[in-house]
SESE-381646 format. One record per residue (C-alpha): residue number from 1; x, y, z. Coordinates in steps of 0.5 Angstrom, whole numbers. Layout:
! residues N
{NUM, {X, Y, Z}}
...
END
This chain:
! residues 203
{1, {125, -34, 313}}
{2, {118, -34, 315}}
{3, {116, -28, 311}}
{4, {120, -30, 305}}
{5, {116, -37, 305}}
{6, {109, -33, 306}}
{7, {111, -28, 300}}
{8, {113, -34, 295}}
{9, {106, -38, 297}}
{10, {110, -44, 300}}
{11, {106, -43, 307}}
{12, {100, -40, 308}}
{13, {100, -33, 312}}
{14, {98, -33, 320}}
{15, {92, -29, 321}}
{16, {88, -27, 328}}
{17, {82, -23, 326}}
{18, {84, -19, 321}}
{19, {91, -18, 323}}
{20, {96, -21, 319}}
{21, {101, -24, 324}}
{22, {107, -25, 319}}
{23, {107, -17, 318}}
{24, {107, -15, 325}}
{25, {111, -21, 328}}
{26, {117, -25, 328}}
{27, {117, -33, 327}}
{28, {122, -36, 333}}
{29, {122, -43, 331}}
{30, {120, -48, 326}}
{31, {113, -49, 329}}
{32, {110, -55, 334}}
{33, {110, -62, 333}}
{34, {113, -67, 329}}
{35, {118, -65, 324}}
{36, {118, -67, 317}}
{37, {123, -67, 312}}
{38, {123, -60, 308}}
{39, {124, -63, 301}}
{40, {130, -65, 296}}
{41, {136, -60, 296}}
{42, {136, -60, 304}}
{43, {140, -63, 309}}
{44, {140, -64, 316}}
{45, {144, -59, 320}}
{46, {147, -62, 326}}
{47, {148, -57, 333}}
{48, {155, -59, 333}}
{49, {156, -56, 326}}
{50, {152, -50, 327}}
{51, {156, -49, 334}}
{52, {162, -49, 330}}
{53, {160, -44, 325}}
{54, {157, -39, 330}}
{55, {162, -40, 336}}
{56, {155, -41, 340}}
{57, {155, -47, 345}}
{58, {150, -52, 343}}
{59, {146, -50, 349}}
{60, {148, -44, 354}}
{61, {150, -46, 361}}
{62, {143, -45, 365}}
{63, {139, -46, 359}}
{64, {135, -52, 356}}
{65, {135, -53, 348}}
{66, {130, -48, 345}}
{67, {129, -42, 341}}
{68, {134, -38, 346}}
{69, {140, -42, 343}}
{70, {144, -40, 337}}
{71, {143, -32, 338}}
{72, {149, -31, 333}}
{73, {145, -35, 328}}
{74, {139, -31, 327}}
{75, {138, -23, 326}}
{76, {133, -20, 330}}
{77, {131, -27, 332}}
{78, {129, -29, 325}}
{79, {133, -35, 322}}
{80, {136, -34, 315}}
{81, {133, -37, 309}}
{82, {137, -43, 308}}
{83, {136, -45, 315}}
{84, {129, -48, 318}}
{85, {130, -49, 325}}
{86, {127, -55, 329}}
{87, {120, -56, 331}}
{88, {118, -55, 339}}
{89, {115, -61, 343}}
{90, {117, -67, 339}}
{91, {123, -71, 336}}
{92, {123, -72, 329}}
{93, {121, -79, 327}}
{94, {129, -82, 325}}
{95, {131, -79, 332}}
{96, {125, -83, 336}}
{97, {126, -89, 332}}
{98, {134, -89, 334}}
{99, {132, -87, 341}}
{100, {127, -93, 342}}
{101, {133, -98, 339}}
{102, {138, -95, 344}}
{103, {133, -96, 350}}
{104, {131, -103, 347}}
{105, {139, -105, 348}}
{106, {139, -102, 355}}
{107, {133, -104, 358}}
{108, {132, -111, 362}}
{109, {127, -114, 358}}
{110, {130, -111, 351}}
{111, {124, -110, 347}}
{112, {119, -114, 352}}
{113, {120, -108, 357}}
{114, {114, -106, 359}}
{115, {113, -98, 359}}
{116, {108, -93, 359}}
{117, {107, -87, 355}}
{118, {104, -80, 356}}
{119, {102, -74, 351}}
{120, {101, -68, 355}}
{121, {94, -64, 353}}
{122, {98, -59, 350}}
{123, {100, -64, 344}}
{124, {92, -66, 344}}
{125, {89, -60, 342}}
{126, {89, -57, 349}}
{127, {82, -59, 350}}
{128, {82, -64, 356}}
{129, {86, -62, 362}}
{130, {81, -67, 367}}
{131, {82, -73, 363}}
{132, {89, -75, 363}}
{133, {91, -82, 360}}
{134, {97, -86, 360}}
{135, {98, -92, 355}}
{136, {102, -98, 357}}
{137, {105, -103, 352}}
{138, {112, -106, 350}}
{139, {118, -102, 349}}
{140, {119, -106, 342}}
{141, {112, -103, 340}}
{142, {114, -96, 342}}
{143, {115, -94, 334}}
{144, {108, -94, 333}}
{145, {107, -88, 339}}
{146, {110, -83, 334}}
{147, {104, -84, 329}}
{148, {98, -83, 334}}
{149, {92, -81, 331}}
{150, {90, -75, 336}}
{151, {97, -72, 337}}
{152, {102, -69, 332}}
{153, {108, -70, 337}}
{154, {112, -76, 339}}
{155, {110, -78, 347}}
{156, {111, -72, 352}}
{157, {114, -78, 357}}
{158, {116, -85, 356}}
{159, {118, -89, 362}}
{160, {120, -96, 363}}
{161, {115, -99, 368}}
{162, {121, -101, 373}}
{163, {123, -94, 373}}
{164, {130, -95, 370}}
{165, {130, -90, 365}}
{166, {125, -84, 363}}
{167, {125, -79, 357}}
{168, {121, -72, 357}}
{169, {120, -68, 351}}
{170, {117, -61, 353}}
{171, {112, -58, 349}}
{172, {116, -51, 349}}
{173, {123, -54, 348}}
{174, {128, -57, 342}}
{175, {130, -63, 346}}
{176, {128, -69, 350}}
{177, {131, -70, 356}}
{178, {133, -77, 358}}
{179, {135, -80, 365}}
{180, {137, -87, 366}}
{181, {143, -91, 368}}
{182, {150, -89, 366}}
{183, {151, -94, 361}}
{184, {145, -91, 357}}
{185, {147, -84, 358}}
{186, {154, -86, 355}}
{187, {151, -90, 349}}
{188, {146, -84, 348}}
{189, {152, -79, 348}}
{190, {156, -84, 343}}
{191, {151, -85, 338}}
{192, {152, -82, 332}}
{193, {145, -82, 330}}
{194, {143, -78, 336}}
{195, {145, -71, 338}}
{196, {146, -72, 345}}
{197, {149, -67, 350}}
{198, {150, -67, 357}}
{199, {147, -61, 361}}
{200, {151, -62, 368}}
{201, {147, -56, 371}}
{202, {141, -60, 370}}
{203, {142, -66, 375}}
END
């Protein structure tokens, strides 16, 4: 897929010194950071649909959502031309906004719930690992965190000040882990706009 996009000129080739990485490597994922809609004619392929097509589980036992999922969908580690794999380390905008809305409904003070946000240094260019910052604000304003000018990622962590819930988006994964009260977990699992799976082994 990636090599075909390089060949048709829709993406720039990746170079390291004088070596064309596209000629000697395999692209395993859809990149890092915020996902963007690929354009007209494309639709979102849900994990459940891909699992039905391939027979692979959405997330294999003992694993987290990552490039290791859906081995039957790839050939020699590369995705087919008609499928763009997700980016790693960030939710897409639609899922971020939907998740914030669910959190608002299941937080003690609704949109006024105090929360804290953290961006991993890896999402900020990996230039400063010594001066870490946590941002504080209202949950109702968390939508603006998606457009942080210094990061091309949703926050790595967001949590309620009362610790009633926490979410973690790992830099190397396709999913965000949410931990909270049973009512919140149930709401996420039953929300048609959020693709949520329970990982029983990850408790």
